[in-house]
C-alpha positions as CSV (number, residue, x, y, z in Angstrom):
1,X,87.7,129.3,92.6
2,X,87.8,128.9,96.4
3,X,89.0,131.9,98.4
4,X,91.8,129.8,99.9
5,X,93.2,129.1,96.5
6,X,93.2,132.8,95.6
7,X,94.9,133.6,98.9
8,X,97.5,130.9,98.2
9,X,98.1,132.2,94.6
10,X,98.7,135.7,96.0
11,X,101.1,134.4,98.6
12,X,103.0,132.3,95.9
13,X,103.3,135.4,93.7
14,X,104.7,137.4,96.7
15,X,107.1,134.6,97.4
16,X,108.4,134.5,93.8
17,X,108.7,138.3,93.8
18,X,110.8,138.2,97.0
19,X,112.9,135.4,95.5
20,X,113.7,137.8,92.6
21,X,114.5,140.6,95.0
22,X,117.0,138.4,96.9
23,X,118.5,137.0,93.7
24,X,117.2,133.4,94.2
25,X,115.1,133.6,91.0
26,X,116.1,135.7,88.0
27,X,114.1,138.7,87.1
28,X,113.9,137.3,83.5
29,X,112.1,134.3,84.9
30,X,109.5,136.3,86.7
31,X,109.1,138.6,83.7
32,X,108.5,135.6,81.4
33,X,106.0,134.1,83.8
34,X,104.1,137.4,84.1
35,X,104.1,138.0,80.3
36,X,102.8,134.5,79.7
37,X,100.0,134.9,82.2
38,X,99.0,138.3,80.7
39,X,99.1,136.9,77.2
40,X,96.7,134.1,78.2
41,X,94.4,136.7,79.7
42,X,94.7,138.9,76.6
43,X,93.7,136.0,74.4
44,X,90.9,135.1,76.8
45,X,92.4,131.6,77.3
46,X,90.5,130.3,74.3
47,X,87.2,131.6,75.5
48,X,87.5,129.8,78.9
49,X,88.4,132.9,80.9
50,X,85.6,134.5,82.8
51,X,85.5,138.0,84.1
52,X,86.0,136.6,87.6
53,X,89.1,134.6,86.4
54,X,90.5,137.8,84.9
55,X,89.9,139.6,88.2
56,X,91.8,136.8,90.1
57,X,94.8,136.8,87.8
58,X,95.1,140.6,88.0
59,X,94.8,140.6,91.8
60,X,97.4,137.8,92.0
61,X,99.9,139.7,89.8
62,X,99.3,142.9,91.7
63,X,100.1,141.1,95.0
64,X,103.7,140.4,93.9
65,X,104.5,143.0,91.3
66,X,105.2,145.9,93.7
67,X,107.7,143.8,95.6
68,X,109.8,143.2,92.5
69,X,109.1,146.4,90.6
70,X,112.5,148.0,91.2
71,X,114.4,144.9,90.1
72,X,112.2,144.3,87.0
73,X,112.3,148.0,85.9
74,X,116.1,148.0,86.1
75,X,117.0,144.6,84.8
76,X,114.0,143.9,82.4
77,X,113.0,147.4,81.4
78,X,111.3,146.5,78.1
79,X,109.4,143.5,79.5
80,X,108.4,145.5,82.6
81,X,107.0,148.2,80.3
82,X,105.1,145.5,78.4
83,X,103.8,144.1,81.6
84,X,102.5,147.4,82.8
85,X,100.9,148.3,79.5
86,X,99.2,144.9,79.3
87,X,98.0,145.2,82.9
88,X,96.6,148.7,82.1
89,X,94.7,147.3,79.1
90,X,93.3,144.4,81.0
91,X,92.3,146.6,83.9
92,X,90.4,148.8,81.4
93,X,88.6,145.7,80.0
94,X,87.8,144.6,83.5
95,X,86.3,148.0,84.3
96,X,84.2,147.9,81.1
97,X,82.9,144.5,81.9
98,X,81.9,145.6,85.4
99,X,80.1,148.6,84.1
100,X,78.2,146.5,81.6
101,X,77.0,144.3,84.4
102,X,75.7,147.2,86.5
């Protein structure tokens, strides 16, 4: 993936997170999007997801998640907990893959 695309994806995630903060987009919508993205990562996208792809998805989510964290934790507490737990698991998997490469 081109670096420009990664940069654009991160900016789009920040934009959506800010739209949640300002009430333009519902916190439920962002929560659903994030859970779907993470579920795809967890399943490996049918074997099509590389370690680099996982890295990009996690970086993209981390670009916007802190902006909407307060809103998500108060309005979508269960989903927010699931998002954080899944992110933790995927970050551990990513670290293991990086260690195996070294």
